[in-house]
The first five atom37 places (N, CA, C, CB, O) and aatype in JSON, in Angstrom:
{
  "aatype": [12, 7, 10, 3, 9, 0, 16, 19, 3, 14, 1, 1, 14, 6, 0, 0, 0, 15, 0, 16, 19, 0, 16, 15, 0, 1, 0, 19, 0, 9, 3, 14, 7, 7, 19, 3, 19, 14, 2, 1, 19, 3, 19, 14, 3, 16, 19, 3, 16, 13, 0, 15, 8, 14, 14, 14, 6, 19, 10, 3, 0, 9, 0, 16, 0, 0, 1, 0, 15, 19, 1, 10, 0, 6, 15, 7, 1, 6, 12, 8, 13, 1, 19, 2, 14, 1, 7, 7, 7, 19, 16, 19, 6, 19, 1, 3, 10, 5, 7, 2, 10, 4, 15, 16, 19, 14, 14, 15, 0, 0, 10, 3, 19, 0, 0, 7, 7, 15, 10, 3],
  "atom_mask": [
    [1, 1, 1, 1, 1],
    [1, 1, 1, 0, 1],
    [1, 1, 1, 1, 1],
    [1, 1, 1, 1, 1],
    [1, 1, 1, 1, 1],
    [1, 1, 1, 1, 1],
    [1, 1, 1, 1, 1],
    [1, 1, 1, 1, 1],
    [1, 1, 1, 1, 1],
    [1, 1, 1, 1, 1],
    [1, 1, 1, 1, 1],
    [1, 1, 1, 1, 1],
    [1, 1, 1, 1, 1],
    [1, 1, 1, 1, 1],
    [1, 1, 1, 1, 1],
    [1, 1, 1, 1, 1],
    [1, 1, 1, 1, 1],
    [1, 1, 1, 1, 1],
    [1, 1, 1, 1, 1],
    [1, 1, 1, 1, 1],
    [1, 1, 1, 1, 1],
    [1, 1, 1, 1, 1],
    [1, 1, 1, 1, 1],
    [1, 1, 1, 1, 1],
    [1, 1, 1, 1, 1],
    [1, 1, 1, 1, 1],
    [1, 1, 1, 1, 1],
    [1, 1, 1, 1, 1],
    [1, 1, 1, 1, 1],
    [1, 1, 1, 1, 1],
    [1, 1, 1, 1, 1],
    [1, 1, 1, 1, 1],
    [1, 1, 1, 0, 1],
    [1, 1, 1, 0, 1],
    [1, 1, 1, 1, 1],
    [1, 1, 1, 1, 1],
    [1, 1, 1, 1, 1],
    [1, 1, 1, 1, 1],
    [1, 1, 1, 1, 1],
    [1, 1, 1, 1, 1],
    [1, 1, 1, 1, 1],
    [1, 1, 1, 1, 1],
    [1, 1, 1, 1, 1],
    [1, 1, 1, 1, 1],
    [1, 1, 1, 1, 1],
    [1, 1, 1, 1, 1],
    [1, 1, 1, 1, 1],
    [1, 1, 1, 1, 1],
    [1, 1, 1, 1, 1],
    [1, 1, 1, 1, 1],
    [1, 1, 1, 1, 1],
    [1, 1, 1, 1, 1],
    [1, 1, 1, 1, 1],
    [1, 1, 1, 1, 1],
    [1, 1, 1, 1, 1],
    [1, 1, 1, 1, 1],
    [1, 1, 1, 1, 1],
    [1, 1, 1, 1, 1],
    [1, 1, 1, 1, 1],
    [1, 1, 1, 1, 1],
    [1, 1, 1, 1, 1],
    [1, 1, 1, 1, 1],
    [1, 1, 1, 1, 1],
    [1, 1, 1, 1, 1],
    [1, 1, 1, 1, 1],
    [1, 1, 1, 1, 1],
    [1, 1, 1, 1, 1],
    [1, 1, 1, 1, 1],
    [1, 1, 1, 1, 1],
    [1, 1, 1, 1, 1],
    [1, 1, 1, 1, 1],
    [1, 1, 1, 1, 1],
    [1, 1, 1, 1, 1],
    [1, 1, 1, 1, 1],
    [1, 1, 1, 1, 1],
    [1, 1, 1, 0, 1],
    [1, 1, 1, 1, 1],
    [1, 1, 1, 1, 1],
    [1, 1, 1, 1, 1],
    [1, 1, 1, 1, 1],
    [1, 1, 1, 1, 1],
    [1, 1, 1, 1, 1],
    [1, 1, 1, 1, 1],
    [1, 1, 1, 1, 1],
    [1, 1, 1, 1, 1],
    [1, 1, 1, 1, 1],
    [1, 1, 1, 0, 1],
    [1, 1, 1, 0, 1],
    [1, 1, 1, 0, 1],
    [1, 1, 1, 1, 1],
    [1, 1, 1, 1, 1],
    [1, 1, 1, 1, 1],
    [1, 1, 1, 1, 1],
    [1, 1, 1, 1, 1],
    [1, 1, 1, 1, 1],
    [1, 1, 1, 1, 1],
    [1, 1, 1, 1, 1],
    [1, 1, 1, 1, 1],
    [1, 1, 1, 0, 1],
    [1, 1, 1, 1, 1],
    [1, 1, 1, 1, 1],
    [1, 1, 1, 1, 1],
    [1, 1, 1, 1, 1],
    [1, 1, 1, 1, 1],
    [1, 1, 1, 1, 1],
    [1, 1, 1, 1, 1],
    [1, 1, 1, 1, 1],
    [1, 1, 1, 1, 1],
    [1, 1, 1, 1, 1],
    [1, 1, 1, 1, 1],
    [1, 1, 1, 1, 1],
    [1, 1, 1, 1, 1],
    [1, 1, 1, 1, 1],
    [1, 1, 1, 1, 1],
    [1, 1, 1, 1, 1],
    [1, 1, 1, 0, 1],
    [1, 1, 1, 0, 1],
    [1, 1, 1, 1, 1],
    [1, 1, 1, 1, 1],
    [1, 1, 1, 1, 1]
  ],
  "atom_positions": [
    [[0.84, -1.36, -0.26], [0.07, -0.12, -0.27], [0.65, 0.82, -0.01], [-0.88, -0.03, 0.43], [1.56, 0.63, 0.8]],
    [[0.45, 2.49, -0.61], [1.34, 3.53, -1.29], [0.12, 4.12, -0.71], [0.0, 0.0, 0.0], [-1.03, 3.66, -0.68]],
    [[0.85, 5.78, -0.04], [0.17, 6.92, -0.56], [0.76, 8.0, -1.79], [-0.07, 7.65, 0.63], [1.72, 8.76, -1.65]],
    [[-0.41, 7.79, -3.46], [0.11, 9.33, -4.51], [-0.2, 10.61, -3.06], [-1.52, 9.75, -6.57], [-1.23, 11.11, -2.61]],
    [[1.54, 10.79, -2.66], [1.45, 12.0, -2.16], [0.92, 12.91, -3.73], [3.06, 12.44, -1.35], [0.01, 13.67, -3.41]],
    [[1.23, 13.01, -5.23], [1.05, 13.64, -5.86], [-0.55, 14.33, -6.07], [1.64, 13.06, -6.62], [-0.86, 15.26, -6.82]],
    [[-1.38, 13.61, -5.22], [-3.15, 13.96, -5.71], [-2.51, 15.34, -4.05], [-5.24, 11.89, -5.34], [-3.42, 16.07, -3.66]],
    [[-1.58, 15.46, -3.57], [-2.03, 16.08, -2.43], [-1.05, 18.01, -2.85], [-1.38, 14.86, -0.7], [0.08, 18.51, -2.81]],
    [[-2.06, 18.29, -3.12], [-1.44, 20.27, -2.84], [-1.42, 20.64, -2.43], [-1.5, 21.33, -3.02], [-2.12, 21.52, -2.94]],
    [[-0.85, 21.36, -0.57], [0.45, 21.93, 0.04], [-0.33, 23.93, 0.17], [2.27, 21.56, -1.46], [0.29, 24.91, 0.58]],
    [[-1.81, 23.87, -0.33], [-1.14, 24.66, -0.97], [-3.46, 24.8, -0.62], [0.28, 24.3, -2.66], [-4.14, 25.68, -0.09]],
    [[-3.93, 23.09, -1.41], [-5.69, 23.81, -0.41], [-4.95, 22.17, -0.13], [-8.15, 24.39, -1.37], [-4.27, 21.25, -0.58]],
    [[-5.75, 22.71, 1.0], [-5.88, 21.44, 2.48], [-7.07, 20.83, 2.17], [-6.07, 22.09, 4.32], [-7.35, 20.01, 3.05]],
    [[-7.86, 20.88, 1.32], [-8.61, 20.96, 1.02], [-8.08, 19.3, 0.14], [-8.98, 22.39, 0.63], [-8.54, 18.16, 0.24]],
    [[-7.24, 19.71, -0.47], [-7.53, 18.14, -1.24], [-6.32, 16.79, -0.04], [-6.66, 18.32, -3.65], [-6.17, 15.71, -0.62]],
    [[-5.62, 16.87, 1.36], [-5.85, 16.68, 1.52], [-6.3, 15.95, 1.37], [-5.83, 17.03, 1.64], [-5.85, 15.08, 0.63]],
    [[-8.37, 15.76, 2.45], [-9.27, 14.9, 2.4], [-9.68, 13.94, 0.46], [-10.5, 15.93, 3.13], [-10.41, 12.95, 0.41]],
    [[-9.1, 14.46, -0.64], [-9.17, 13.26, -1.84], [-7.74, 12.26, -2.31], [-9.6, 14.13, -3.31], [-7.81, 11.74, -3.42]],
    [[-6.64, 12.03, -1.56], [-6.15, 11.83, -1.32], [-6.11, 10.15, -1.15], [-6.11, 12.66, -0.81], [-6.8, 9.3, -0.58]],
    [[-5.3, 10.16, -1.72], [-5.78, 8.0, -2.41], [-4.79, 7.25, -2.54], [-6.45, 7.61, -4.18], [-3.88, 7.38, -3.36]],
    [[-4.97, 6.12, -1.45], [-4.06, 5.19, -1.23], [-3.58, 4.09, -2.55], [-4.65, 4.5, -0.06], [-4.47, 3.73, -3.32]],
    [[-2.52, 3.7, -2.71], [-2.67, 2.46, -3.98], [-2.55, 1.27, -2.79], [-1.09, 2.38, -5.54], [-1.97, 1.31, -1.7]],
    [[-3.67, -0.24, -3.72], [-4.02, -1.03, -2.4], [-3.76, -2.11, -3.5], [-5.71, -0.88, -1.4], [-3.74, -1.98, -4.72]],
    [[-3.51, -3.48, -2.5], [-2.76, -4.36, -4.66], [-4.13, -5.62, -4.5], [0.06, -5.83, -4.72], [-4.75, -5.45, -3.45]],
    [[-4.43, -6.28, -4.98], [-5.62, -7.22, -5.06], [-5.55, -8.07, -5.19], [-6.38, -7.19, -5.66], [-6.48, -8.49, -5.87]],
    [[-4.39, -9.29, -4.71], [-3.98, -9.87, -4.39], [-3.97, -10.46, -3.61], [-3.61, -9.7, -4.49], [-3.37, -9.79, -2.77]],
    [[-4.41, -12.04, -2.86], [-4.11, -11.95, -1.69], [-4.1, -13.59, -1.77], [-5.06, -11.02, -0.7], [-4.61, -14.24, -2.68]],
    [[-3.12, -14.36, -0.15], [-2.71, -15.44, -0.41], [-4.04, -16.14, 0.97], [-0.77, -15.55, -0.3], [-4.37, -15.94, 2.14]],
    [[-4.4, -17.04, -0.23], [-5.23, -17.76, 0.84], [-4.28, -19.41, 0.87], [-7.24, -17.89, 0.23], [-3.63, -19.75, -0.12]],
    [[-4.34, -20.46, 2.39], [-3.67, -21.39, 2.0], [-5.25, -22.54, 2.86], [-1.72, -21.31, 2.62], [-6.1, -22.62, 3.75]],
    [[-4.43, -23.36, 1.33], [-6.08, -24.87, 1.28], [-5.95, -25.83, 2.22], [-6.23, -26.12, -0.3], [-4.83, -26.2, 1.88]],
    [[-6.07, -26.15, 2.65], [-6.68, -27.64, 4.12], [-5.2, -28.19, 3.79], [-8.56, -29.33, 3.66], [-4.54, -28.35, 4.81]],
    [[-4.26, -28.63, 2.06], [-3.29, -29.87, 1.82], [-2.19, -28.66, 2.29], [0.0, 0.0, 0.0], [-1.0, -28.95, 2.19]],
    [[-2.46, -27.63, 2.68], [-1.41, -26.95, 2.93], [-0.43, -25.89, 2.33], [0.0, 0.0, 0.0], [0.57, -25.36, 2.82]],
    [[-1.17, -25.7, 0.78], [-0.61, -25.68, -0.23], [-0.98, -23.75, -0.03], [-1.24, -26.87, -1.54], [-1.89, -23.26, 0.64]],
    [[-0.02, -23.08, -0.8], [-0.2, -21.23, -1.03], [-1.5, -21.55, -2.05], [1.54, -20.09, -2.03], [-1.56, -22.76, -2.27]],
    [[-2.23, -21.02, -2.53], [-3.03, -21.33, -3.01], [-3.4, -19.66, -3.69], [-3.87, -22.19, -2.07], [-4.19, -19.06, -2.96]],
    [[-2.94, -18.77, -5.08], [-3.5, -17.68, -5.4], [-4.75, -17.17, -5.01], [-3.5, -17.69, -6.41], [-5.52, -18.08, -4.69]],
    [[-5.27, -15.94, -4.91], [-6.9, -16.05, -5.04], [-7.35, -14.65, -4.93], [-7.68, -17.02, -3.81], [-7.75, -14.37, -3.8]],
    [[-7.43, -13.24, -6.17], [-7.5, -12.53, -6.55], [-9.36, -12.1, -5.31], [-7.14, -12.82, -8.18], [-10.34, -12.79, -5.03]],
    [[-9.01, -10.87, -5.02], [-9.51, -9.99, -3.89], [-9.9, -9.04, -5.21], [-8.28, -9.36, -2.47], [-9.11, -8.83, -6.12]],
    [[-11.69, -8.34, -5.13], [-11.82, -7.49, -5.26], [-11.88, -6.78, -4.87], [-12.09, -7.43, -5.52], [-12.75, -6.7, -4.0]],
    [[-10.81, -5.27, -5.23], [-10.65, -4.61, -3.86], [-10.08, -2.63, -4.87], [-8.9, -5.85, -2.49], [-9.18, -2.55, -5.7]],
    [[-10.82, -1.65, -4.46], [-10.41, -1.05, -5.44], [-8.94, -0.32, -5.54], [-11.36, -0.29, -5.61], [-8.46, -0.15, -4.42]],
    [[-8.39, -0.01, -6.24], [-7.26, 0.59, -6.47], [-6.96, 1.72, -6.05], [-7.07, 0.64, -7.46], [-5.8, 2.08, -6.25]],
    [[-8.03, 2.8, -5.23], [-8.17, 3.37, -4.37], [-8.89, 3.65, -3.94], [-7.86, 3.87, -4.34], [-10.11, 3.47, -3.98]],
    [[-8.1, 4.27, -3.33], [-9.34, 4.41, -1.18], [-9.06, 6.13, -1.01], [-8.04, 3.08, 1.23], [-8.07, 6.64, -1.54]],
    [[-10.15, 7.03, -0.15], [-10.15, 8.05, 0.39], [-9.76, 7.11, 1.34], [-11.21, 9.03, 0.41], [-10.06, 6.01, 1.81]],
    [[-8.58, 8.46, 1.46], [-8.14, 8.53, 2.7], [-8.24, 8.82, 4.38], [-7.69, 8.92, 2.42], [-7.65, 8.41, 5.38]],
    [[-9.53, 9.96, 4.01], [-9.83, 11.43, 4.98], [-11.82, 11.32, 4.12], [-8.25, 13.61, 4.26], [-12.39, 11.29, 3.03]],
    [[-12.12, 11.31, 5.73], [-13.25, 11.98, 4.99], [-13.21, 12.97, 4.94], [-14.33, 11.87, 5.26], [-12.43, 13.72, 5.53]],
    [[-14.35, 13.3, 3.96], [-14.7, 15.4, 3.67], [-15.57, 15.3, 4.96], [-15.97, 16.23, 1.73], [-15.53, 16.53, 5.01]],
    [[-16.27, 15.0, 5.96], [-17.01, 15.57, 6.72], [-16.06, 14.86, 7.82], [-18.62, 15.39, 6.57], [-15.11, 14.12, 7.55]],
    [[-16.46, 15.19, 9.01], [-15.54, 14.08, 10.29], [-17.67, 13.54, 10.49], [-14.15, 15.43, 12.58], [-18.43, 14.41, 10.08]],
    [[-18.22, 12.47, 10.96], [-19.2, 12.15, 10.63], [-20.31, 13.13, 12.43], [-19.01, 10.2, 10.24], [-19.96, 13.87, 13.35]],
    [[-21.43, 12.57, 12.06], [-22.37, 13.89, 12.66], [-22.16, 13.61, 14.68], [-24.67, 13.62, 11.9], [-22.9, 14.22, 15.46]],
    [[-21.08, 12.64, 15.17], [-21.13, 11.99, 16.19], [-19.82, 12.51, 16.7], [-21.37, 10.54, 16.02], [-19.69, 12.58, 17.92]],
    [[-18.79, 12.9, 15.9], [-17.91, 13.31, 16.55], [-18.29, 15.38, 16.21], [-16.35, 12.39, 15.96], [-17.94, 16.43, 16.75]],
    [[-18.77, 15.17, 15.59], [-19.3, 16.63, 15.42], [-20.54, 16.74, 16.7], [-20.02, 16.87, 13.61], [-21.53, 17.42, 16.43]],
    [[-20.51, 16.47, 17.27], [-21.13, 16.55, 18.01], [-20.61, 16.7, 20.02], [-21.8, 15.55, 17.41], [-20.96, 17.38, 20.99]],
    [[-19.58, 15.55, 19.71], [-18.98, 15.87, 20.91], [-18.09, 16.81, 20.78], [-18.44, 14.87, 21.5], [-17.59, 17.57, 21.62]],
    [[-17.96, 16.72, 19.8], [-16.51, 18.55, 20.0], [-16.8, 19.36, 20.26], [-15.72, 19.4, 18.99], [-16.19, 20.19, 20.95]],
    [[-18.51, 19.47, 19.5], [-19.13, 20.63, 19.99], [-20.12, 20.56, 21.87], [-20.26, 20.92, 18.54], [-20.93, 21.4, 22.27]],
    [[-19.69, 19.38, 22.59], [-20.2, 19.51, 23.89], [-19.29, 19.34, 24.46], [-21.16, 18.82, 24.35], [-19.33, 18.76, 25.55]],
    [[-17.67, 19.96, 23.67], [-16.38, 20.0, 24.45], [-16.36, 21.59, 24.21], [-14.93, 18.98, 23.81], [-16.65, 22.13, 25.28]],
    [[-16.21, 22.24, 23.53], [-16.42, 23.85, 23.41], [-17.44, 23.94, 24.1], [-16.65, 24.55, 22.01], [-16.95, 24.33, 25.16]],
    [[-18.94, 23.83, 24.35], [-19.28, 24.18, 25.17], [-19.16, 24.44, 26.63], [-19.72, 23.9, 24.91], [-19.17, 25.47, 27.31]],
    [[-19.01, 22.77, 26.98], [-17.78, 22.97, 28.45], [-16.7, 23.89, 28.54], [-16.89, 21.73, 28.69], [-16.56, 24.69, 29.45]],
    [[-15.88, 23.73, 27.49], [-14.73, 24.76, 27.55], [-14.98, 25.62, 27.83], [-14.09, 25.08, 26.7], [-14.3, 26.01, 28.79]],
    [[-16.16, 26.73, 27.28], [-16.3, 28.35, 27.69], [-17.24, 27.95, 29.25], [-17.43, 29.58, 26.15], [-16.67, 28.64, 30.1]],
    [[-18.15, 27.32, 29.82], [-17.73, 26.95, 31.17], [-16.59, 27.27, 32.03], [-17.68, 25.89, 31.15], [-16.09, 28.15, 32.72]],
    [[-16.47, 26.36, 31.72], [-15.22, 26.58, 33.05], [-14.55, 27.92, 32.75], [-13.79, 25.24, 33.07], [-14.23, 28.66, 33.68]],
    [[-14.33, 28.25, 31.4], [-13.33, 29.9, 31.16], [-14.01, 30.4, 31.54], [-12.82, 30.7, 29.88], [-13.23, 31.3, 31.85]],
    [[-15.14, 30.83, 31.96], [-16.35, 31.76, 32.68], [-16.09, 31.74, 33.75], [-17.76, 31.43, 32.62], [-16.28, 32.73, 34.45]],
    [[-15.49, 30.44, 34.33], [-15.22, 30.37, 36.17], [-13.84, 30.51, 36.45], [-15.65, 28.82, 37.0], [-13.39, 30.65, 37.59]],
    [[-12.9, 30.47, 35.03], [-11.27, 30.71, 35.46], [-10.97, 29.53, 35.43], [0.0, 0.0, 0.0], [-10.18, 29.26, 36.34]],
    [[-11.24, 28.6, 34.74], [-10.35, 27.65, 34.61], [-10.45, 26.95, 34.0], [-10.07, 27.16, 35.28], [-11.52, 27.19, 33.43]],
    [[-9.81, 25.55, 33.38], [-9.4, 24.94, 31.49], [-9.21, 23.58, 33.1], [-7.21, 25.91, 29.8], [-9.13, 23.81, 34.31]],
    [[-9.21, 22.2, 32.27], [-8.4, 21.17, 32.28], [-7.25, 20.99, 31.59], [-8.98, 20.35, 32.05], [-6.71, 21.85, 30.89]],
    [[-6.74, 19.5, 31.85], [-5.81, 18.81, 31.28], [-6.08, 17.78, 31.68], [-4.64, 19.11, 31.41], [-6.72, 17.19, 32.54]],
    [[-5.21, 17.62, 30.56], [-5.72, 15.75, 30.63], [-4.37, 15.09, 30.7], [-6.7, 14.96, 28.97], [-3.77, 15.61, 29.76]],
    [[-3.48, 14.15, 31.33], [-2.82, 12.93, 30.82], [-3.21, 12.05, 30.81], [-1.97, 12.59, 31.15], [-4.31, 11.73, 31.25]],
    [[-2.06, 11.09, 30.09], [-2.46, 9.81, 30.08], [-0.88, 9.21, 30.69], [-3.09, 9.27, 28.41], [0.25, 9.43, 30.26]],
    [[-1.43, 8.23, 32.06], [0.19, 7.51, 32.83], [0.25, 6.76, 31.22], [0.05, 5.94, 34.82], [-0.63, 6.24, 30.54]],
    [[2.12, 7.02, 30.91], [2.53, 5.48, 30.45], [2.62, 3.94, 30.41], [3.09, 5.44, 30.49], [2.72, 2.96, 29.67]],
    [[2.51, 4.55, 32.23], [2.84, 2.85, 31.94], [1.79, 2.38, 32.91], [4.64, 2.14, 32.4], [1.76, 1.15, 33.06]],
    [[0.62, 3.34, 33.84], [-1.06, 2.09, 33.56], [-1.74, 2.71, 32.75], [0.0, 0.0, 0.0], [-2.95, 2.59, 32.93]],
    [[-1.27, 3.61, 31.54], [-2.9, 4.08, 30.85], [-3.74, 4.97, 31.47], [0.0, 0.0, 0.0], [-4.32, 5.81, 30.79]],
    [[-3.96, 4.9, 33.08], [-4.72, 5.82, 33.06], [-4.91, 7.44, 33.12], [0.0, 0.0, 0.0], [-4.16, 8.4, 32.91]],
    [[-5.65, 7.37, 33.32], [-5.8, 9.32, 32.67], [-5.87, 10.45, 34.0], [-7.78, 9.68, 31.59], [-6.63, 10.27, 34.95]],
    [[-5.16, 11.36, 33.91], [-4.93, 11.97, 35.44], [-5.38, 13.83, 34.51], [-2.55, 11.59, 36.41], [-4.9, 14.39, 33.52]],
    [[-6.47, 14.18, 35.46], [-7.28, 15.55, 35.23], [-7.0, 16.54, 36.26], [-8.85, 15.34, 35.23], [-7.41, 16.57, 37.42]],
    [[-6.33, 17.24, 35.71], [-5.65, 18.73, 35.96], [-6.89, 19.9, 35.68], [-4.18, 19.01, 34.7], [-7.33, 20.41, 34.64]],
    [[-7.21, 20.06, 37.02], [-8.35, 21.9, 37.22], [-6.98, 22.59, 37.2], [-9.63, 22.42, 39.29], [-6.08, 22.35, 38.0]],
    [[-6.88, 23.88, 35.76], [-5.83, 24.9, 36.58], [-7.43, 25.86, 35.79], [-3.43, 25.25, 35.94], [-8.51, 25.83, 35.2]],
    [[-5.61, 27.08, 36.85], [-6.63, 28.21, 36.89], [-6.43, 28.94, 35.11], [-6.12, 29.51, 38.43], [-6.26, 28.01, 34.32]],
    [[-6.41, 30.23, 34.44], [-6.11, 30.27, 32.76], [-4.3, 30.68, 32.64], [-7.31, 31.83, 31.84], [-3.49, 30.67, 31.71]],
    [[-4.25, 30.95, 33.81], [-2.94, 31.4, 33.89], [-1.94, 30.21, 34.0], [-2.82, 32.32, 35.05], [-0.72, 30.35, 34.04]],
    [[-2.93, 28.49, 34.07], [-1.61, 27.34, 33.39], [-1.78, 26.69, 34.81], [0.0, 0.0, 0.0], [-1.8, 25.46, 34.83]],
    [[-1.96, 27.54, 36.34], [-1.62, 27.44, 37.93], [-2.51, 26.86, 38.12], [-1.48, 28.55, 38.9], [-3.66, 27.25, 37.94]],
    [[-1.9, 24.93, 38.83], [-2.21, 23.8, 39.58], [-3.27, 24.29, 40.19], [-1.2, 23.24, 40.45], [-2.95, 25.17, 40.99]],
    [[-5.06, 23.94, 40.13], [-5.95, 24.31, 40.92], [-5.97, 22.65, 42.06], [-7.46, 24.83, 39.88], [-6.14, 22.54, 43.28]],
    [[-5.7, 21.51, 40.9], [-6.9, 20.29, 41.67], [-6.73, 19.02, 41.04], [-8.68, 20.65, 41.45], [-7.09, 19.12, 39.87]],
    [[-6.37, 17.96, 41.3], [-6.99, 17.24, 40.6], [-8.59, 16.74, 41.14], [-6.05, 16.26, 40.4], [-9.21, 16.72, 42.2]],
    [[-8.81, 16.33, 39.65], [-10.32, 15.79, 39.92], [-10.36, 13.53, 39.48], [-11.66, 17.11, 38.33], [-9.43, 12.73, 39.39]],
    [[-11.29, 13.42, 39.39], [-11.4, 11.82, 38.4], [-11.97, 11.83, 37.26], [-12.22, 10.65, 38.99], [-12.9, 12.47, 36.77]],
    [[-11.35, 11.1, 36.94], [-12.36, 11.27, 35.15], [-13.88, 11.63, 35.48], [-12.52, 9.38, 34.01], [-14.41, 12.62, 34.97]],
    [[-14.71, 10.56, 36.57], [-15.8, 11.42, 36.02], [-16.08, 12.35, 36.85], [-16.99, 10.79, 35.71], [-16.98, 12.29, 37.69]],
    [[-15.05, 13.61, 36.61], [-15.35, 14.55, 37.38], [-15.27, 15.1, 36.05], [-14.6, 14.98, 38.67], [-15.54, 16.3, 36.03]],
    [[-14.96, 14.56, 34.87], [-14.66, 15.79, 33.23], [-15.23, 15.03, 33.27], [-13.48, 16.37, 32.0], [-15.27, 15.52, 32.14]],
    [[-16.11, 13.81, 33.42], [-17.74, 13.67, 32.68], [-18.27, 14.38, 32.65], [-18.69, 13.0, 33.0], [-18.61, 14.95, 31.61]],
    [[-18.69, 14.79, 34.15], [-19.67, 15.28, 34.83], [-20.02, 17.55, 34.1], [-18.92, 14.89, 36.8], [-20.97, 18.33, 34.01]],
    [[-18.72, 17.56, 33.86], [-18.36, 18.34, 33.64], [-19.38, 18.87, 31.72], [-16.8, 17.96, 33.99], [-20.25, 19.7, 31.47]],
    [[-18.39, 17.54, 30.57], [-19.44, 17.91, 29.79], [-20.51, 17.19, 29.81], [-19.13, 18.01, 28.66], [-21.29, 17.23, 28.86]],
    [[-20.64, 16.69, 30.5], [-22.79, 16.45, 31.0], [-23.85, 18.33, 30.87], [-22.91, 15.78, 33.86], [-24.97, 18.83, 30.73]],
    [[-22.69, 18.55, 31.01], [-23.02, 20.24, 32.04], [-23.23, 20.3, 33.3], [0.0, 0.0, 0.0], [-24.19, 21.05, 33.5]],
    [[-22.71, 19.79, 34.45], [-21.87, 19.92, 35.45], [-20.9, 20.91, 35.39], [0.0, 0.0, 0.0], [-20.13, 21.25, 34.49]],
    [[-21.16, 21.46, 36.96], [-20.07, 21.55, 36.89], [-19.33, 21.78, 38.17], [-19.92, 22.31, 36.04], [-20.11, 21.53, 39.08]],
    [[-17.37, 22.38, 38.96], [-17.16, 21.31, 39.53], [-16.27, 21.95, 40.77], [-16.54, 20.19, 38.55], [-15.12, 21.92, 41.2]],
    [[-18.11, 22.85, 41.16], [-18.33, 22.76, 42.35], [-19.44, 22.03, 43.37], [-18.31, 23.73, 42.44], [-19.34, 22.16, 44.59]]
  ]
}
């Protein structure tokens, strides 16, 4: 598989949405006797690598996060999220708008804020 870079024009951001990927149309299957048997798989020669628009549920999630961010900023706060590289857990930090750490809260509190709740 390879990216057809000629389809991407850096002066046109929308060109990235139409970049194509070349794919192989050949696959190999193993028959019960252990002999490799080539099979032709019908796949398109090109595949869109980027959707032209995010799905509606992604747009809804972005809007929800934006509303929560505005509410927090109006109260002089913001949230920062860090993933623990060892265990994968998430630390949610509440900071003032100058970046000073005010507190840490459990991830469930971040979900409450996203749902319209407050940190108070």
